[in-house]
N, C-alpha and C positions, 0 to 999 in steps of 0.2 A: 847771595848773588846767584848761586846755582838754583836755589828754589825759585827765584824770579824768572830765570830762563826757562825752567821746567813749566812754570805756570803759563808763560807766554806760548810755549809749544802746545800745551793742552788746550788753551783758549782758542788758538787758531785752528787746531785740528778738529775739534768737536763740531763746529758748524758745517764742515765739509762732509764728515762721515755720516751724520744722522740723516740728512736728505737722501744720500745714496742708499742707505739701508732701507728707508721707507719706500724708495722707488723699487728696489728689488722685491720687497715684501708685497707691494701692490701688484707687480707683474706676476708673481707666483700665484697670488690669490685669484687673479683674472683667469689664468690657465686652468686652475682647479674648478672654477665655476663653469667654464666652457666645456668641460669633459663630463660625460654622463654614461652610465651603464644601463639606463632605462630604455624601454622600447622607443624606437626613434621614427617609425614609419607612420605616415598619415593613414588612418583607417580607410580601406577601400569601400566605396559606397555600392549598395545594391543597384542593379541595372535591369531595366525592362526593355527588351527588344521590340515590344509591341506586336503587331500582327504580321506574320510572315506566312506565305503560301506553303503548303505541305510539299516536301521534297525540293524546296528551293532554299538557298543559303542567304542569310542576311548579310549586310555589309559588316566587315570586321570592326569591332569596337575596341579601342585601345584603352588600357588601364596603365597608370604610372604610379610606381612606388617611390616616394620621396622621403628623405630623412627629415626628422623633426628639427626644430630650431636648435641652434648651438652646434658646436663642433662634434660631429657624430661619424661613426663608421660601423655599419651593421651588415648582416648577411641575409640575403633572400635565398633560403635553402631549396625550397621546392614549391610548385604550384600544381595542384592536382584536382581532378573532378572525375566522376564516374557516371556520367549522364549521356544517354544515347543521342539526345537532340542538341547537345552543346559540345563545342570543342575549344580547347585552349592551345594557343601557340606560344610557348614560353621557352626560348632557347638560351643557352649559355649559363645555365644554373649549375652550382650556386653562383651568385653575383653579389657584389658589394654596392651599397648605397652610402654615400658620404656627404658630409658638409665640411668644407675647408675654409678657414678664415682667410680672407684676402683683403680685409679692410683696415689693417693696422691695429693701433691700440684700442682695446675694448671690442674688437671684432664687430664693427657695425655692418659689415658686408660679408656674406658667405657665398661660396661657389659650390653648387650641389651637383653630385653625380647620382643620377636616378636609374631605375630599371623599368622598362615598359614591356608589356605583353598584350596579346589580343585574344578576344573571344568571339565566336560566331554561333549563330543559331540556325539549325536546319531541321525544322519540325518534321516528324513522321506521322503525327496524329493531329486531328482537328480538335484541339482542346488547349486549355491553359496548362503549361508545364513549367517546372522550375528546376534549378540545379544549384547545389551548394558547392562552392569552390573553396578549397583549403589552401591558404598561403602560410608556409612555415617561415618565420622570421626569427633568426638567432635561436633556432631549435624550438620555438614556441608557435603552435598553430593558431591561426586566426581565420575566420571565414567571412565570406559575403555571398549573396544570392543573386543568381541570374534568373530571369523569368521571360516568358514570351508565349504567344498564342499562335498555334497552327491554324491556318484557315484553308478552306477548300479552294484549290486553284480554279481559274476560269475554265481551264480545259484539263481533264485528267482521264486518260484511257484506262479501261479495264478489259482484260481478255480472259476468257475461260474456254476450255480448261487451262489451268496453269501448269499442270503436269503434261506428260506425253499423251497424245490422243492415239489410242490403240483401236484399230479397226478390226482386230481379230484375225481369225483364219478365213481365207477366201480362196476358192478354187482358182487355179491358174486360168486366166482368160475370162473369168466372171467379174462382175462389178459388185463391190460390197454395198450394203445398205449405207445410206448417208448418215454420218455422225455430225453433230452440230457444234460449230464454233460461234461463240457469242462475243461481240465487241460492243462495249458500253462507254458512254461518256458520263463520268461521275462529276465533271466540273460544274461549277455553280453558274457559269455563263457571265454575261448574257449572250456572248457569241457562241455559235455551235462549234463542234470539233470537225475538222476536215480529214476524212480518210482518203489519202491520195492514191493508195493502191493496196490491194490484197492479192497475193500471188504466191504460187510455188516456184521454186528455182527450177532451172532447166533440168537438172539431174533428177529431181523428184518427179517431174512430168514424164520422163522416159521410163521411170519405174512404175508408172500407172496411177499416180495420185492426181486427183482433179478436184476443182471446185464445181460442184454440181448445181449449186444455187447460191444466190446472193449477189449484191452489186459489187463488182470488183473494180470498176472505174471510179475516179474521184467523185466523192459526194460528201454531204455534211450529215452530222449526227447531232441531234438536239442535246442541249445541256440537261443536267439534273436527271440522268438515267436513260436518255435516248440510246437506242441500240441498233445494231445491224446483225443479221443472222446469216450464217454460211453453212451449206451442206457439203461435207467433205467425203469423198469416196476413194477407194483403192481398187485397181484392176491389175493384180500382179501378173507379170509376164514370165516369172520363174518360180520354182519351188524354193521356199525359204523366206526368212524375214527380210523385209525391205523398209527403209526409212526415208523420210523427206522432211523438208522444212517449209512451213507456211510463214510468209513474212507480211506483216501489217504495218503500213507507214501512215503516220498521222502528223498533225501539227501540235501535238502535246509537247511543250518545251522540255519537260523533264524526261519523257520517254518517246522520242520521235519514231523509234522502230521497236516493234514487238514481234517475237517469233514463237511459233508452236512446233514442236517436233511431232511428227505423225509416223505411225508404223502400221504394218500389216504383215501377215505371213501367208505366202502362197503355198497351197497344198494341192496334191493330185488326188482327186476323189470323185466318185460318181454320185456321192450324196450331197445334194444341195440343201443348204440350211438358210431359210428365209424368214425374217430378215437376218442378215449376217451378224454374228456375235463379235464384239460386245456392244453393238450400237442399238440394242433392242429398246432401251429406255430413253435414248437421247432425244427423241421427238417429244415425248411427254415432258422431259425435264426442261426442254427449251420453251415450252408453253407455261412453265411455272411449276412443274412437278406435281406432287401430291401431298396432301396433309398427312401427318403422322397417323398411322393406323388406317388410312384410307387406301384400299387396294386399286391397282390398275391391271386390267386383263389385257394381255398381249398375245395374239395368235402367232404361233410358230409353225412353219410348214417345212416338213422334211420330204425331199423329192429325190427319187432314184432316176438319174438321167442316163443310166447305162441300159444295156439290152438284156441283161440277166437279172434274175430275181435277187434281191438283197435282203438279208436277215438282220434285224436290229437285235443285238444280244442284250444290251443294257442301255438305259436312258436315265441319266442323273442330272440334277440341277444343283448348282452350288452358288453361294453368295448370300449375304445378309438380307433377310426379308423376302427371299424368293421361294415360292412354293408352286407345285404343280396343281392346277385346277382340274385338268384332265390329261390323259396320255393315251397314245394309241394302244389298241388291244394286242 
């Protein structure tokens, strides 16, 4: 009697328990398959920005790091590059990218959390350049490459000298020899560059700086090396160094305003030095200079403007490649 009752209980209980155990086992197996320690991000593809004019920025290109399929959670640790013509904007690192199951049994649907960053290209040279970007994921670096080609802009101004223009020592009340400022259009065109104005500021004019030659009103400069020349002089009104600023305005979109600092030193002397130093070679240089090893003879006049006899004790010449051809007895 007891055995029959026990048998009934076991017979009724077994069909209920076994399906439940199988269901639990299936659920656990599904979770294990959906979890992975493997790399989870979709590889980033190389990108070519194409042709971009020198000194102008491309549109920002967005890149997105996504987790791979399955329930994932991974870390984007860092994104770095060391390229002068490319820049990366990647904030909020480290960041997590995840896949979360939202589709019920078997996880047919995932909701992804991604990470996005941008890259821009601003070429400084007219040539093809590239940049390797390193993305560290879960401590492991991976790379992709950015490329682009810098092209000559339609308008690009060039001004020389690029450093300060020194007109040297000039007797107070005298006008120095003219030194040359050269403005060129290195753009590829086809439209010319417009120089809207070339001028000294008011303070520089009162100190004695002047534009002795060249077109200062608005005019055009041809592309592919067209140029305008300006002769700059100084007539100091006081003893000592004076400085001024020459401002050149153009329609170069990358550099609409260019400036050159100009200086000279006013001295009190009865010895006139013509042409004034250091503008001796500027005229020859403006016409193309000289070939290496080919000399240029430049006459220098020393004049006593006083009423008494003057004695020259020494006469020296300093500077690379400069020699006396003849000197006074």
